[in-house]
C-alpha positions as CSV (number, residue, x, y, z in Angstrom):
1,M,147.2,134.7,34.3
2,E,147.5,138.0,32.6
3,H,145.3,136.6,29.8
4,R,142.6,135.7,32.3
5,S,142.4,139.2,33.7
6,R,141.0,140.6,30.4
7,P,137.7,138.8,30.2
8,A,136.7,140.0,33.7
9,P,135.6,143.5,32.9
10,G,133.6,142.3,29.9
11,A,132.0,139.5,32.0
12,G,131.2,141.9,34.9
13,T,129.7,144.5,32.7
14,D,127.6,141.9,31.0
15,T,126.3,140.4,34.2
16,V,125.4,143.7,35.9
17,T,124.3,146.2,33.2
18,G,122.1,143.6,31.6
19,L,120.3,142.8,34.9
20,A,117.9,144.5,37.2
21,P,117.5,144.0,41.0
22,E,114.3,142.6,42.3
23,A,112.6,144.1,45.3
24,G,113.2,142.3,48.6
25,R,116.3,140.4,47.5
26,T,119.8,140.6,48.8
27,P,122.4,142.4,46.8
28,G,124.1,139.1,45.9
29,N,121.1,137.8,44.0
30,A,119.1,140.9,43.3
31,V,119.6,140.9,39.5
32,R,118.0,139.2,36.7
33,D,118.2,139.2,32.9
34,R,116.2,141.8,31.0
35,A,115.1,140.2,27.8
36,G,113.8,143.4,26.4
37,D,117.2,145.3,26.7
38,P,119.3,145.0,23.5
39,D,122.5,146.0,25.3
40,A,121.8,143.3,27.9
41,R,121.4,140.6,25.3
42,W,124.5,141.7,23.5
43,L,126.6,141.7,26.7
44,T,125.2,138.4,27.8
45,A,126.1,136.9,24.5
46,L,129.6,138.3,24.8
47,M,130.1,136.7,28.3
48,H,128.9,133.3,27.0
49,A,131.2,133.6,24.0
50,A,134.1,134.4,26.3
51,F,133.4,131.3,28.4
52,F,133.3,129.0,25.4
53,L,136.4,130.6,23.9
54,L,138.3,130.0,27.1
55,L,137.0,126.5,27.4
56,G,137.9,125.7,23.8
57,A,141.4,127.3,24.2
58,S,142.0,125.2,27.3
59,L,140.9,122.0,25.6
60,T,143.0,122.7,22.5
61,R,146.1,123.5,24.6
62,F,145.6,120.2,26.5
63,L,145.2,118.1,23.3
64,L,148.3,119.8,21.7
65,R,150.5,119.3,24.7
66,H,149.2,115.9,25.9
67,P,148.2,113.9,22.9
68,G,147.3,110.3,23.4
69,E,147.2,110.2,27.2
70,A,144.8,108.0,29.1
71,R,143.1,110.9,30.7
72,T,142.3,112.6,27.4
73,P,138.8,110.9,26.9
74,W,137.9,112.1,30.4
75,I,139.1,115.6,29.7
76,I,137.0,115.7,26.5
77,A,133.9,114.2,28.2
78,L,134.2,116.7,31.1
79,S,134.7,119.6,28.7
80,V,131.5,118.6,26.8
81,A,129.7,118.2,30.1
82,I,130.6,121.6,31.4
83,A,129.6,123.2,28.1
84,V,126.2,121.5,28.3
85,L,125.8,122.6,31.9
86,Y,126.7,126.2,31.0
87,V,124.1,126.2,28.2
88,I,121.4,125.0,30.6
89,G,122.2,127.8,33.1
90,P,120.2,130.7,31.4
91,V,117.1,128.5,31.2
92,L,117.1,128.2,35.0
93,G,117.5,131.9,35.6
94,S,119.5,133.9,38.1
95,R,117.2,133.4,41.2
96,P,118.6,131.2,44.0
97,T,116.1,128.4,43.5
98,P,117.0,124.9,44.5
99,R,117.4,123.9,40.8
100,S,119.8,126.8,40.1
101,L,121.8,126.1,43.2
102,V,122.2,122.4,42.3
103,W,123.2,123.5,38.8
104,L,125.8,125.8,40.0
105,G,127.2,123.2,42.4
106,V,127.5,120.6,39.6
107,L,129.0,123.2,37.3
108,V,131.7,124.2,39.8
109,A,132.4,120.5,40.7
110,V,132.9,119.6,37.1
111,W,135.2,122.5,36.6
112,M,137.3,121.6,39.7
113,V,137.7,118.0,38.4
114,L,138.9,119.5,35.1
115,V,141.3,121.7,36.8
116,V,142.7,118.8,38.8
117,L,143.1,116.8,35.7
118,A,144.3,119.6,33.4
119,P,145.4,122.9,35.2
120,S,145.0,124.9,32.0
121,F,141.2,124.9,32.5
122,A,141.7,127.3,35.4
123,W,141.3,130.0,32.8
124,C,137.5,129.4,32.8
125,A,137.3,130.7,36.4
126,V,136.6,134.3,35.7
127,P,133.2,133.8,34.0
128,L,132.4,131.4,36.8
129,F,133.1,134.3,39.3
130,F,130.2,136.3,37.9
131,T,127.9,133.3,37.6
132,G,128.3,132.7,41.3
133,L,128.0,136.4,42.2
134,R,124.8,136.7,40.2
135,I,123.1,133.7,41.8
136,L,124.4,133.3,45.4
137,P,123.8,135.6,48.4
138,P,126.8,137.9,49.2
139,R,128.7,135.7,51.7
140,A,128.2,132.5,49.8
141,A,129.3,134.2,46.6
142,L,132.5,135.6,48.2
143,A,133.2,132.1,49.6
144,L,132.8,130.6,46.1
145,V,135.1,133.3,44.6
146,A,137.7,132.5,47.2
147,L,137.5,128.8,46.5
148,L,137.8,129.3,42.8
149,T,140.8,131.6,43.3
150,L,142.6,129.0,45.4
151,F,142.1,126.4,42.6
152,V,143.4,128.9,40.0
153,V,146.5,129.7,42.1
154,A,147.2,125.9,42.6
155,A,146.7,125.2,38.9
156,Q,149.1,128.0,37.9
157,L,151.8,126.8,40.3
158,R,151.4,123.3,38.8
159,L,152.0,124.7,35.3
160,A,155.0,126.8,36.4
161,D,158.5,125.4,36.4
162,G,159.2,126.9,39.9
163,F,157.7,129.3,42.5
164,D,156.6,132.6,41.0
165,P,155.1,135.2,43.4
166,N,153.2,136.8,40.5
167,L,151.2,133.5,40.0
168,V,150.3,133.6,43.7
169,L,149.3,137.3,43.9
170,A,147.8,137.9,40.4
171,P,144.7,135.6,40.7
172,P,143.5,137.0,44.0
173,A,144.0,140.5,42.6
174,V,142.0,139.7,39.5
175,A,139.3,138.1,41.6
176,A,139.1,141.1,43.9
177,V,138.8,143.6,41.0
178,A,136.2,141.5,39.3
179,T,134.2,141.2,42.5
180,A,134.5,144.9,43.3
181,V,133.3,145.8,39.8
182,F,130.4,143.5,40.0
183,V,129.2,144.7,43.4
184,H,129.6,148.3,42.4
185,M,127.6,147.9,39.2
186,Q,125.0,145.9,41.1
187,R,124.5,148.6,43.7
188,Q,124.2,151.2,40.8
189,A,121.5,149.0,39.3
190,V,119.7,148.8,42.7
191,R,119.9,152.6,43.1
192,Q,118.7,153.2,39.5
193,R,115.7,150.9,40.1
194,E,114.8,152.6,43.3
195,L,115.1,156.0,41.6
196,S,112.8,154.8,38.8
197,E,110.3,153.5,41.3
198,R,110.3,156.8,43.2
199,Q,109.8,158.7,39.9
200,R,106.9,156.5,39.0
201,E,105.4,157.1,42.4
202,L,105.9,160.9,42.0
203,I,104.3,160.8,38.6
204,D,101.3,158.8,39.9
205,D,100.9,161.3,42.8
206,L,101.1,164.2,40.4
207,L,98.5,162.6,38.1
208,R,96.2,161.8,41.1
209,T,96.6,165.4,42.4
210,R,95.8,166.9,39.0
211,R,92.7,164.7,38.8
212,E,91.6,165.8,42.3
213,L,92.4,169.4,41.5
214,A,90.4,169.3,38.3
215,A,87.4,167.7,40.1
216,T,87.6,170.4,42.8
217,E,87.7,173.1,40.2
218,R,84.7,171.6,38.5
219,R,82.8,171.5,41.7
220,E,83.7,175.1,42.6
221,G,82.9,176.2,39.1
222,T,79.5,174.5,39.4
223,L,78.8,176.1,42.7
224,A,79.9,179.5,41.5
225,E,77.7,179.2,38.4
226,R,74.7,178.2,40.5
227,Q,75.2,181.1,42.8
228,R,75.5,183.5,39.9
229,L,72.4,182.1,38.3
230,S,70.6,182.4,41.6
231,M,71.5,186.1,41.8
232,E,70.6,186.7,38.1
233,I,67.1,185.2,38.6
234,H,66.6,187.1,41.8
235,D,67.5,190.4,40.3
236,T,65.4,189.9,37.1
237,L,62.7,187.2,36.9
238,A,61.9,187.0,40.6
239,Q,61.6,190.8,41.0
240,G,59.5,191.0,37.8
241,L,57.2,188.3,38.9
242,S,56.8,189.9,42.3
243,S,55.9,193.2,40.6
244,Q,53.4,191.5,38.3
245,Q,51.8,189.8,41.3
246,M,51.3,193.1,43.1
247,L,50.0,194.8,40.0
248,L,47.6,192.0,39.3
249,Q,46.4,191.9,42.9
250,A,45.8,195.7,42.7
251,A,43.9,195.3,39.4
252,D,41.7,192.6,41.0
253,R,40.9,194.8,43.9
254,T,39.9,197.8,41.7
255,W,38.4,195.9,38.7
256,D,34.8,196.7,39.6
257,A,35.3,200.1,41.3
258,D,37.8,201.6,38.9
259,P,38.1,199.6,35.6
260,A,40.5,202.1,34.0
261,T,43.0,201.9,36.9
262,A,42.7,198.1,36.8
263,R,43.4,198.0,33.1
264,R,46.4,200.3,33.6
265,H,47.7,197.8,36.2
266,V,47.3,194.9,33.8
267,R,49.1,196.8,31.0
268,T,51.9,197.6,33.3
269,A,52.1,193.9,34.4
270,T,52.1,193.0,30.7
271,G,55.1,195.2,30.1
272,I,56.9,193.6,33.0
273,A,56.1,190.2,31.6
274,E,57.6,191.2,28.3
275,R,60.8,192.3,30.0
276,N,61.0,189.1,31.9
277,L,60.5,187.1,28.7
278,A,63.4,189.0,27.2
279,E,65.5,188.3,30.2
280,A,64.6,184.6,30.1
281,R,65.5,184.4,26.4
282,R,68.8,186.2,27.2
283,F,69.5,183.6,29.9
284,V,69.1,180.9,27.3
285,H,71.3,182.7,24.8
286,D,74.3,183.9,26.8
287,L,73.1,184.9,30.3
288,A,73.9,188.6,29.6
289,P,71.4,191.3,30.7
290,A,68.9,192.2,28.0
291,D,69.5,195.9,28.4
292,L,73.2,195.5,27.8
293,A,72.5,193.3,24.8
294,E,70.8,196.1,23.1
295,G,74.2,197.7,22.5
296,G,74.0,201.0,24.4
297,G,76.5,200.1,27.1
298,L,76.1,200.4,30.9
299,E,75.0,204.1,30.8
300,A,72.2,203.5,28.4
301,A,71.1,200.4,30.3
302,L,70.9,202.4,33.6
303,H,68.9,205.1,31.9
304,A,66.5,202.5,30.5
305,L,66.2,200.9,33.9
306,A,65.4,204.2,35.5
307,A,62.8,205.1,32.9
308,R,61.2,201.6,33.2
309,E,61.0,201.7,37.0
310,T,59.5,205.2,36.9
311,A,56.9,204.0,34.4
312,Q,56.1,201.0,36.5
313,G,55.9,203.0,39.6
314,Q,52.9,204.9,38.1
315,G,53.7,208.1,40.1
316,R,54.5,206.4,43.3
317,L,58.3,206.1,42.6
318,T,60.4,208.3,40.4
319,V,63.9,207.1,39.5
320,R,66.5,209.4,38.0
321,C,69.9,208.4,36.5
322,H,73.1,210.5,36.4
323,V,76.5,209.8,34.9
324,E,79.5,211.7,36.2
325,G,83.1,211.7,34.9
326,E,84.3,210.4,31.5
327,R,85.0,206.8,30.7
328,H,88.6,206.5,29.4
329,T,88.4,202.8,28.5
330,A,85.5,200.5,27.9
331,L,84.3,198.7,31.1
332,P,84.7,194.9,31.0
333,D,81.5,193.0,30.2
334,R,81.4,191.3,33.6
335,V,81.7,194.7,35.4
336,Q,78.9,196.2,33.3
337,S,76.7,193.2,33.9
338,A,77.4,193.1,37.7
339,L,76.7,196.9,38.1
340,L,73.4,196.6,36.2
341,R,72.3,193.7,38.3
342,I,73.3,195.5,41.4
343,A,71.1,198.5,40.3
344,Q,68.2,196.2,39.6
345,G,68.5,194.4,42.9
346,A,68.8,197.7,44.9
347,L,65.8,199.2,43.2
348,A,63.8,196.1,43.8
349,N,64.6,196.5,47.6
350,V,63.6,200.1,47.4
351,K,60.2,199.3,45.9
352,E,59.6,196.4,48.3
353,H,60.9,197.7,51.6
354,A,61.7,201.5,51.5
355,N,58.3,203.1,50.7
356,A,60.3,205.7,48.9
357,T,58.9,208.2,46.4
358,E,62.3,209.1,44.8
359,A,65.4,207.2,43.9
360,A,68.6,208.1,42.1
361,L,71.2,206.0,40.2
362,T,74.6,207.8,40.0
363,L,77.4,206.2,37.9
364,T,80.8,207.8,38.6
365,H,83.8,207.1,36.4
366,L,87.1,207.6,38.3
367,D,90.7,206.9,37.2
368,D,91.1,203.6,39.0
369,R,87.5,202.5,39.7
370,V,83.9,202.9,38.8
371,V,81.3,203.7,41.5
372,L,77.5,203.2,41.4
373,D,75.4,204.9,44.0
374,I,71.7,204.0,44.6
375,A,70.0,206.6,46.9
376,D,66.4,206.8,48.0
377,N,64.3,209.0,50.3
378,G,62.5,206.0,52.0
379,Q,62.1,205.0,55.6
380,G,65.7,203.8,56.0
381,F,66.9,201.2,58.5
382,V,69.6,200.5,61.0
383,P,72.5,198.9,59.1
384,T,73.7,195.7,60.7
385,G,76.9,195.0,58.6
386,R,76.7,191.9,56.5
387,T,73.2,190.8,57.5
388,G,71.3,193.4,55.6
389,T,68.4,195.2,57.3
390,A,67.8,195.1,61.0
391,G,65.5,192.3,61.9
392,S,65.1,191.1,58.3
393,V,64.8,187.4,57.7
394,R,64.5,187.7,53.9
395,G,67.3,189.9,52.6
396,H,68.6,188.0,49.6
397,G,69.2,191.2,47.8
398,L,72.1,192.6,49.8
399,P,74.0,189.3,50.1
400,A,73.7,188.9,46.3
401,I,75.1,192.4,45.8
402,R,78.0,191.6,48.2
403,A,78.7,188.4,46.4
404,R,78.8,190.1,43.0
405,L,81.2,192.8,44.3
406,H,83.3,190.1,46.0
407,Q,83.8,188.4,42.7
408,L,85.1,191.6,41.2
409,G,87.2,192.6,44.2
410,G,84.9,195.5,44.9
411,T,83.4,197.0,48.1
412,L,79.9,197.9,49.3
413,T,79.2,200.9,51.5
414,I,75.8,201.2,53.1
415,E,74.6,204.5,54.7
416,S,71.2,204.6,56.2
417,V,69.3,206.4,59.0
418,P,65.7,205.5,60.0
419,G,63.4,208.1,58.4
420,E,66.1,209.6,56.3
421,G,66.6,207.2,53.4
422,T,69.4,204.9,52.3
423,V,72.5,205.2,50.1
424,L,74.2,202.1,48.7
425,S,77.6,202.7,47.1
426,A,79.2,199.9,45.0
427,A,82.8,200.5,44.0
428,V,84.6,198.3,41.5
429,P,88.4,198.6,40.8
430,L,89.4,198.8,37.2
431,T,92.8,197.1,37.7
432,A,93.1,193.3,37.6
433,T,93.1,192.4,41.2
434,S,92.0,189.2,42.9
435,P,89.0,189.5,45.2
436,P,89.8,189.9,48.9
437,T,89.4,186.8,51.1
438,A,86.8,188.2,53.3
439,P,85.6,191.6,52.1
440,E,84.0,193.7,54.8
441,D,81.2,196.2,54.0
442,L,81.8,199.7,55.1
443,V,78.8,201.0,57.2
């Protein structure tokens, strides 16, 4: 019986490590062959070789010790039959189908007949242990193991000259160890399969989340770009077209009475159209302000803006530009572009709503921030926080300014008193900070 204990670990390892549990099946039959696993194929071949080696050794022992007996043809025929049955087993698979159960029953019955006729064939029991554990549900598999073990004990006692306690205790011990190893390895396989399934689910969730996040970022980027373009067009092309309209209307009214003034209005409108054309071309190129594209930086762009607005005002509005403090580092392009657009939008509001005669642009460089002040001596208004001017239903200019500053993490301060003018102060930090969640204007 000591010789029969050695094939058990090899057989158990073959049956378990080469098999994978199927979902929804009991532990006793939750494994199946993995044809794509080289280790599984090697271990399966080793188990089959062990069975046929034990079967051949048992038949050889019988023929050597009992030559010429009447039962010899039956022993040979049953040995061939059990070999053929064992070869058919892998074709049927390891699922507890009616065909596989019938096959297992016939295989065990033929082995029992062999053991009754020749006790030495009891050595083939260990591979049969794992065949039953692989196919049957847990309770049926344990019952089969117990039945096979009883036959092994009876066969060993028949071969012995007298009673030997070791022959009674050793087979059950070997069967228990083999069963425990099989069950443990089977549970390990089940846990490994469940872990692999959870990992696949997590990977699928991660990929789905990444796709959703990418789609959300694309939508947010599209909306942000639309808002930015809306502000760019409002601060440049729309304001220019509005000025052209007013100038052309004034020229039409004075065309007969004062042709010189009318022509001056038309020339001014032509200059505005040229600037708008430059802005439109810049939008097509890289959406940068045309004044900044000329290479003079923000200070030069503000001076050019002030001079242009003064010229277009034709004496009705004078715009001055001042720069205070020294710039230690170059301002980021997005900060320069935003401050220039803010100045353009603020001056457009001054021309359209304030009825001012003077306005001033003041750019102040501080250590940690840059501040742009736009002041006018117009009619002023009662500030109403985030809504712009009191009673105004248009007011896209101030919301656009707030949106630009919000993107840069800056703040907008509005100081105005009816009849005493208005001061807008836009402050942008120079440190890399994220914009506040809900920036509040200081009034």
